[in-house]
Backbone bond lengths (Angstrom), bond angles and torsions (degrees), N, CA, C in turn:
res aa  C-N    CA-C-N  psi(-1)  N-CA   C-N-CA  omega(-1)  CA-C   N-CA-C  phi
1 M - - - 1.458 - - 1.529 109.60 -
2 E 1.333 114.75 157.23 1.460 118.08 -179.59 1.525 110.45 -69.85
3 R 1.317 115.45 158.77 1.460 120.99 -178.70 1.523 109.59 -63.31
4 Y 1.342 115.78 138.81 1.464 120.81 -178.25 1.516 108.92 -133.84
5 D 1.344 115.92 128.82 1.461 120.82 178.96 1.525 111.39 -130.27
6 G 1.320 117.12 24.46 1.451 120.97 -176.57 1.516 113.00 -89.81
7 P 1.332 116.60 -165.38 1.465 121.12 179.26 1.525 111.93 -64.94
8 K 1.339 115.00 156.53 1.459 120.04 -175.49 1.527 111.09 -125.27
9 A 1.315 115.30 153.81 1.462 121.94 175.39 1.524 108.87 -104.21
10 R 1.339 116.54 142.61 1.467 120.76 177.72 1.521 109.10 -87.15
11 I 1.321 115.25 122.27 1.460 120.05 -171.30 1.522 110.76 -138.73
12 A 1.315 116.29 148.30 1.462 122.91 174.12 1.518 108.11 -131.85
13 V 1.325 115.70 154.17 1.461 121.39 -178.86 1.515 109.10 -111.17
14 G 1.326 116.10 122.54 1.457 121.22 178.24 1.521 111.15 -84.00
15 D 1.315 115.37 -167.75 1.460 120.53 -178.84 1.525 111.27 -69.35
16 F 1.319 115.45 150.14 1.457 122.06 172.03 1.526 107.41 -103.28
17 Q 1.310 116.45 110.43 1.458 119.98 177.49 1.525 109.52 -77.00
18 V 1.310 115.94 148.10 1.454 121.31 179.55 1.525 108.35 -115.85
19 K 1.327 116.42 111.67 1.462 121.29 -178.42 1.523 112.30 -119.99
20 A 1.320 116.86 2.86 1.459 121.02 179.94 1.516 110.27 -88.40
21 A 1.311 116.12 138.56 1.459 120.54 176.18 1.523 109.49 -64.39
22 G 1.309 116.17 138.97 1.454 120.84 178.34 1.510 114.68 89.91
23 A 1.326 117.20 -6.18 1.464 120.97 179.09 1.522 108.89 -107.17
24 T 1.323 116.55 148.82 1.459 121.67 -178.29 1.525 110.33 -109.14
25 V 1.311 115.75 168.68 1.463 120.94 177.99 1.518 110.87 -59.63
26 E 1.328 116.46 -34.53 1.464 120.44 -179.80 1.522 111.65 -61.09
27 I 1.337 116.87 -29.86 1.465 120.16 177.02 1.526 109.84 -62.02
28 G 1.325 116.36 -44.47 1.455 120.34 179.05 1.513 112.36 -63.01
29 D 1.338 116.74 -41.46 1.463 120.61 178.21 1.526 111.03 -62.50
30 G 1.313 116.23 -41.70 1.456 120.16 179.80 1.516 112.27 -65.79
31 L 1.329 116.39 -40.65 1.462 120.36 178.31 1.521 111.18 -63.25
32 R 1.318 115.60 -40.05 1.464 119.71 178.66 1.520 110.92 -61.12
33 E 1.326 116.57 -45.29 1.459 120.81 179.93 1.529 111.41 -63.74
34 M 1.314 116.42 -41.14 1.462 119.98 179.30 1.521 111.22 -65.09
35 L 1.334 116.08 -39.40 1.464 119.57 -179.98 1.522 110.82 -67.35
36 L 1.328 117.01 -39.96 1.473 120.51 176.76 1.524 111.07 -57.80
37 T 1.314 116.06 -49.14 1.465 120.47 -178.78 1.522 111.15 -62.89
38 S 1.319 116.65 -43.77 1.467 120.10 -178.23 1.517 111.55 -67.55
39 L 1.329 117.83 -37.99 1.464 120.81 176.61 1.523 110.51 -61.30
40 F 1.307 116.19 -45.11 1.464 120.41 179.83 1.527 111.22 -61.39
41 N 1.320 116.30 -41.11 1.459 120.62 -176.39 1.525 113.62 -70.88
42 T 1.336 118.50 -16.12 1.464 119.77 176.30 1.528 111.69 -71.47
43 N 1.338 117.31 -23.36 1.465 123.64 -176.52 1.528 112.23 65.85
44 R 1.332 116.36 14.76 1.469 121.16 178.96 1.526 112.33 -99.96
45 F 1.333 116.58 -9.26 1.455 120.67 -174.85 1.525 110.90 -132.09
46 I 1.329 115.32 145.93 1.459 121.51 164.82 1.525 104.53 -89.91
47 V 1.319 116.70 107.73 1.458 121.61 -172.34 1.519 109.45 -93.67
48 L 1.320 116.24 123.69 1.459 122.92 -178.87 1.524 108.99 -107.86
49 D 1.310 116.19 125.05 1.461 121.41 -177.36 1.522 109.53 -92.37
50 R 1.309 116.40 103.14 1.455 121.17 -177.05 1.526 113.23 -80.16
51 Q 1.326 117.53 -10.20 1.459 120.13 178.59 1.527 112.29 -74.19
52 V 1.337 116.96 -17.17 1.462 119.49 -176.85 1.530 112.11 -109.54
53 V 1.326 117.76 9.84 1.462 120.78 -177.23 1.525 111.63 -59.40
54 Q 1.317 117.17 -41.79 1.466 119.74 -178.61 1.533 110.92 -62.27
55 D 1.331 116.50 -40.72 1.462 119.76 177.80 1.526 110.86 -65.17
56 L 1.336 116.52 -39.66 1.464 120.13 178.60 1.529 111.11 -62.78
57 M 1.323 115.37 -42.21 1.461 119.54 179.96 1.530 111.45 -64.65
58 L 1.321 117.08 -38.80 1.467 120.43 177.33 1.529 110.57 -63.22
59 E 1.335 116.12 -40.40 1.456 120.05 179.15 1.521 110.91 -65.70
60 Q 1.327 117.10 -40.48 1.462 120.65 178.83 1.526 111.08 -67.54
61 D 1.322 116.84 -40.40 1.461 120.35 177.84 1.526 110.88 -63.83
62 L 1.325 116.38 -37.04 1.459 120.06 177.15 1.529 110.32 -63.99
63 G 1.344 116.13 -41.86 1.456 119.63 178.18 1.515 112.61 -63.51
64 A 1.341 116.43 -36.12 1.459 120.48 -179.31 1.527 112.40 -77.74
65 S 1.317 117.23 -11.89 1.473 119.89 -176.75 1.523 112.55 -76.94
66 G 1.320 117.37 -13.34 1.455 120.72 -177.78 1.511 113.80 89.23
67 R 1.337 117.22 0.28 1.464 120.50 -178.86 1.539 112.04 -89.12
68 V 1.328 116.26 -6.09 1.460 120.89 -179.36 1.522 108.61 -114.19
69 K 1.326 116.94 142.33 1.453 120.94 177.62 1.525 109.51 -52.44
70 R 1.326 116.05 127.31 1.465 121.47 -171.99 1.530 112.62 -54.93
71 A 1.317 117.98 -38.83 1.467 121.18 -176.99 1.523 112.45 -68.10
72 T 1.340 117.94 -20.31 1.468 120.71 -177.39 1.523 112.69 -108.97
73 A 1.338 117.75 -2.98 1.467 121.01 -177.13 1.530 110.81 -69.98
74 A 1.329 116.24 138.60 1.469 121.07 177.09 1.524 108.96 -71.74
75 P 1.334 118.38 125.66 1.466 120.48 -177.79 1.522 112.00 -71.89
76 I 1.314 115.26 151.35 1.467 121.65 176.52 1.528 108.71 -92.33
77 G 1.319 116.11 145.27 1.456 120.51 176.94 1.515 114.80 91.13
78 Q 1.339 116.94 12.84 1.462 120.17 -178.44 1.535 113.51 -108.72
79 L 1.323 117.81 -2.72 1.459 119.09 178.05 1.531 109.86 -64.33
80 E 1.317 116.53 141.04 1.457 121.38 179.81 1.520 110.69 -92.56
81 G 1.310 115.88 147.90 1.454 121.44 177.06 1.518 110.95 -95.54
82 A 1.318 116.06 149.39 1.462 121.69 178.34 1.519 109.85 -89.11
83 E 1.318 116.27 139.54 1.460 121.41 173.66 1.520 111.21 -87.59
84 L 1.341 115.41 -26.72 1.458 120.97 -176.88 1.522 110.03 -130.88
85 L 1.320 115.96 142.00 1.465 122.79 173.64 1.524 107.98 -120.65
86 V 1.334 115.46 132.86 1.460 121.22 178.41 1.520 108.56 -105.33
87 Y 1.326 116.12 129.51 1.462 121.53 176.48 1.529 108.56 -121.28
88 G 1.308 116.21 149.84 1.452 120.16 178.59 1.513 112.08 -138.27
89 V 1.318 114.95 151.37 1.464 122.36 175.27 1.517 107.52 -130.69
90 V 1.327 116.59 122.65 1.461 120.85 174.56 1.525 106.76 -78.92
91 S 1.336 115.89 104.98 1.460 120.34 -174.11 1.523 113.36 -101.52
92 E 1.318 117.06 -12.70 1.465 120.45 177.91 1.520 108.62 -147.88
93 F 1.318 115.49 135.08 1.468 119.97 -177.88 1.515 107.77 -156.29
94 R 1.335 116.22 99.90 1.463 120.14 -177.81 1.520 109.18 -131.81
95 G 1.307 115.06 112.31 1.454 120.19 -179.34 1.507 113.81 -83.20
96 D 1.339 116.96 -12.02 1.457 120.99 178.79 1.518 109.05 -133.88
97 A 1.356 114.58 55.40 1.456 120.00 -174.59 1.521 111.72 -57.73
98 S 1.318 117.56 -44.98 1.450 122.35 177.03 1.505 107.97 -165.39
99 G 1.309 116.52 162.71 1.456 118.54 179.66 1.513 111.33 179.05
100 V 1.319 115.96 162.78 1.453 121.85 178.08 1.517 108.06 -131.12
101 G 1.305 115.42 155.49 1.454 119.69 179.66 1.510 111.04 -138.54
102 I 1.317 116.58 156.73 1.455 121.41 179.47 1.520 108.65 -147.70
103 G 1.306 115.51 144.34 1.458 120.06 177.55 1.520 110.10 -140.60
104 I 1.319 117.47 141.29 1.458 122.03 -178.69 1.518 108.50 -129.89
105 G 1.320 115.84 127.35 1.457 120.87 175.42 1.520 109.83 -116.42
106 L 1.304 118.16 138.62 1.458 122.17 -179.42 1.522 109.61 -98.75
107 P 1.360 117.92 129.77 1.461 120.41 -178.93 1.519 112.10 -61.03
108 N 1.310 115.78 137.93 1.468 123.25 176.45 1.520 113.79 61.55
109 V 1.350 118.34 12.69 1.462 121.67 178.43 1.528 107.91 -124.84
110 P 1.336 118.64 125.08 1.477 121.00 -177.97 1.531 112.24 -76.42
111 L 1.350 115.89 52.62 1.466 120.86 -176.82 1.512 108.60 -140.76
112 S 1.311 117.35 137.12 1.462 121.13 177.96 1.511 109.71 -138.08
113 L 1.309 114.91 148.10 1.464 122.82 177.16 1.516 108.32 -115.10
114 G 1.312 116.69 141.70 1.456 119.38 178.72 1.507 111.06 -151.72
115 G 1.314 115.33 159.21 1.463 118.85 178.52 1.509 110.28 -171.79
116 G 1.304 115.75 167.45 1.454 119.68 179.70 1.512 111.19 -167.53
117 M 1.308 115.29 156.87 1.453 122.10 177.70 1.520 108.78 -100.91
118 K 1.337 115.85 125.95 1.455 120.92 177.25 1.521 108.85 -112.99
119 N 1.311 115.88 131.79 1.461 121.65 -178.95 1.519 110.30 -118.84
120 A 1.316 115.23 150.64 1.466 121.30 177.17 1.522 108.64 -140.16
121 Q 1.311 115.83 150.25 1.453 119.68 175.30 1.525 109.97 -151.44
122 M 1.310 114.40 149.23 1.459 120.25 177.73 1.513 108.69 -148.35
123 A 1.318 115.96 164.81 1.464 121.54 179.07 1.520 109.30 -144.88
124 I 1.324 114.69 143.39 1.462 122.17 177.31 1.519 108.39 -125.49
125 D 1.318 116.68 129.74 1.465 121.73 172.00 1.521 107.46 -93.21
126 L 1.322 116.18 117.75 1.460 122.44 -178.01 1.516 110.72 -107.43
127 R 1.327 115.98 144.41 1.459 119.63 169.87 1.525 108.45 -143.13
128 V 1.322 114.65 142.63 1.457 122.46 -179.92 1.518 107.69 -114.91
129 V 1.343 116.19 126.99 1.458 122.46 -173.14 1.529 110.08 -117.14
130 D 1.325 115.83 136.16 1.465 121.80 173.88 1.532 108.03 -76.25
131 T 1.330 117.47 123.54 1.466 120.55 -174.90 1.526 113.11 -72.28
132 S 1.329 118.43 -21.72 1.467 120.08 -178.83 1.517 112.40 -84.03
133 T 1.320 117.55 -27.52 1.466 120.47 -177.20 1.520 113.55 -115.02
134 G 1.323 117.23 -20.35 1.453 120.43 -175.15 1.514 113.43 79.34
135 R 1.328 116.98 3.19 1.462 120.62 -179.88 1.526 111.37 -78.59
136 I 1.331 115.07 145.90 1.458 120.40 174.30 1.520 107.77 -78.20
137 V 1.321 116.31 119.73 1.460 121.85 -179.61 1.522 109.91 -75.48
138 F 1.311 117.00 -45.89 1.462 121.15 171.12 1.517 109.04 -161.28
139 A 1.314 115.12 159.18 1.460 121.75 179.25 1.525 108.00 -140.80
140 T 1.299 115.96 147.17 1.464 120.49 -179.62 1.518 110.00 -156.27
141 R 1.293 115.14 166.78 1.472 122.40 175.91 1.524 107.16 -119.19
142 V 1.314 116.47 127.34 1.455 120.67 177.37 1.522 108.81 -114.83
143 E 1.316 115.21 140.51 1.453 121.03 -178.27 1.525 109.87 -123.26
144 G 1.300 115.42 148.68 1.456 121.52 175.80 1.509 109.65 -133.49
145 K 1.325 115.44 132.79 1.461 120.88 177.28 1.522 108.45 -131.41
146 A 1.315 116.16 146.44 1.462 120.65 178.60 1.517 109.47 -153.43
147 S 1.317 114.49 151.59 1.459 121.39 179.11 1.516 109.16 -127.73
148 D 1.311 115.12 157.45 1.453 120.35 178.57 1.519 108.20 -149.64
149 F 1.316 116.02 137.54 1.466 120.42 174.72 1.511 108.80 -100.24
150 Q 1.295 115.26 128.89 1.455 120.33 177.90 1.512 108.77 -124.48
151 G 1.327 115.92 127.84 1.456 120.39 -179.86 1.506 110.82 -128.66
152 G 1.290 115.52 169.83 1.447 118.60 179.65 1.521 111.79 -156.96
153 I 1.295 115.66 150.93 1.452 122.58 171.82 1.515 106.84 -116.21
154 G 1.289 116.53 129.72 1.456 119.48 179.72 1.515 110.59 -126.20
155 T 1.294 115.98 147.85 1.464 120.30 176.32 1.526 108.99 -133.95
156 S 1.285 116.75 144.90 1.456 121.57 179.49 1.516 109.94 -93.78
157 I 1.317 116.41 133.81 1.458 122.10 -178.43 1.524 108.56 -121.59
158 G 1.302 115.79 136.34 1.468 119.83 177.52 1.508 112.43 66.55
159 G 1.339 115.94 47.13 1.457 119.62 176.22 1.515 113.13 75.50
160 G 1.342 118.43 22.68 1.448 120.36 174.28 1.506 114.37 92.36
161 R 1.325 117.66 10.31 1.457 119.03 -177.62 1.533 112.20 -80.00
162 T 1.328 118.95 -28.56 1.455 122.35 -176.71 1.521 109.92 -123.12
163 R 1.307 117.61 137.99 1.459 122.08 -179.14 1.525 108.11 -123.79
164 M 1.325 117.39 127.74 1.453 122.42 -177.29 1.528 109.73 -113.56
165 P 1.339 119.34 109.56 1.449 120.99 -179.47 1.528 111.66 -81.67
166 I 1.339 116.02 146.55 1.462 122.98 173.89 1.527 106.45 -124.30
167 S 1.332 117.17 116.81 1.452 120.31 -174.72 1.519 111.96 -72.10
168 L 1.319 114.84 137.09 1.463 121.62 174.31 1.520 109.73 -121.88
169 G 1.351 117.19 25.63 1.464 120.21 -176.91 1.529 111.59 -58.54
170 A 1.350 116.60 135.09 1.461 121.64 -177.93 1.523 112.42 -83.20
171 Y 1.341 116.63 -16.74 1.459 119.69 -176.78 1.525 110.61 -127.66
172 Q 1.317 115.75 149.96 1.470 120.35 179.96 1.523 110.88 -77.89
173 N 1.337 118.67 -40.44 1.467 123.27 -177.47 1.518 110.79 -91.82
174 T 1.309 116.51 160.45 1.456 120.98 175.81 1.522 109.52 -76.12
175 P 1.317 118.36 159.73 1.465 120.31 177.66 1.530 112.90 -58.31
176 M 1.316 116.82 -37.45 1.462 117.89 -178.73 1.522 111.29 -66.62
177 E 1.316 117.99 -39.33 1.458 120.12 177.45 1.523 110.68 -60.55
178 K 1.315 116.11 -38.88 1.463 119.95 178.18 1.527 110.82 -67.94
179 A 1.339 116.50 -40.80 1.460 119.97 179.41 1.526 111.11 -63.02
180 I 1.330 116.94 -38.40 1.465 121.27 177.76 1.522 109.92 -62.61
181 R 1.341 116.89 -44.86 1.463 119.69 -179.45 1.521 111.97 -64.69
182 V 1.336 116.73 -35.87 1.461 120.28 176.62 1.529 109.54 -62.76
183 C 1.335 116.62 -43.78 1.470 120.94 178.64 1.525 111.06 -60.29
184 I 1.316 117.19 -47.04 1.462 120.37 -178.83 1.521 110.60 -63.41
185 D 1.321 117.54 -43.98 1.466 120.65 179.50 1.524 111.07 -60.72
186 R 1.326 116.79 -42.45 1.469 119.88 179.68 1.524 111.08 -68.67
187 A 1.330 116.15 -37.18 1.465 119.69 177.82 1.524 110.35 -62.49
188 I 1.335 117.07 -43.41 1.461 121.15 178.77 1.521 110.19 -63.16
189 G 1.322 116.62 -40.69 1.463 120.07 177.85 1.510 111.85 -58.63
190 F 1.335 117.03 -44.02 1.463 120.88 178.39 1.525 111.35 -65.62
191 L 1.325 117.05 -43.39 1.460 120.11 -178.84 1.525 111.55 -63.19
192 C 1.320 116.89 -36.11 1.467 120.50 -179.53 1.529 111.99 -74.14
193 T 1.316 117.02 -34.14 1.467 119.77 -173.21 1.526 113.82 -99.24
194 K 1.326 117.66 -25.43 1.463 120.09 -175.20 1.519 114.22 -100.40
195 T 1.329 118.58 -13.50 1.460 120.32 176.86 1.528 108.56 -67.17
196 P 1.329 118.32 123.75 1.476 120.76 -177.47 1.527 113.11 -56.11
197 A 1.310 114.89 145.54 1.470 121.55 -173.47 1.526 112.78 -60.71
198 Q 1.352 118.28 -28.73 1.468 120.02 -175.94 1.522 113.64 -65.43
199 Y 1.347 117.14 -16.82 1.468 119.25 179.08 1.529 112.47 -82.73
200 F 1.316 116.75 -12.04 1.455 120.89 179.67 1.507 109.97 -96.74
201 H 1.335 116.17 113.10 1.468 119.74 -178.86 1.520 110.89 -154.05
């Protein structure tokens, strides 16, 4: 994204619920972390990490106990409040949405060629809530799709007992990893463009 030095909105990211078949809770946690990092990198938001609030409070309480050097103690009453909360629901998660495969064997030659297209797609339902009113500021659905071609050359050794694959994959990441990144990028685009101007100050 282009460089931005304008006003910022204070935002926090809530939990990402996982309601899609085939997806685990860890997927939601990972998406939340990725969204936090991407929001921060836009430089358009003051990003508040609510997952560490309890640790911050313990540190402040320790400072107030008198057991920490006064000059280094974390002050109480300085935590910032979020104006906006982002929530997400993983509503679609398919690592094998569709695909085709092909294999070629050569007669009398212990060599075979094979390959296939693997596709993945996922969707996240996002909503942004005003913390002072509880109203939904905006909601949207973002989708990510990605494809990958994977091929292989195999040869039979010792009468076909051992098979040695040679990867011909065109991409370093899996299709699902790419689909996740597409979703996060689109989510960031919506958050940057659809968040009302009054929250940026």
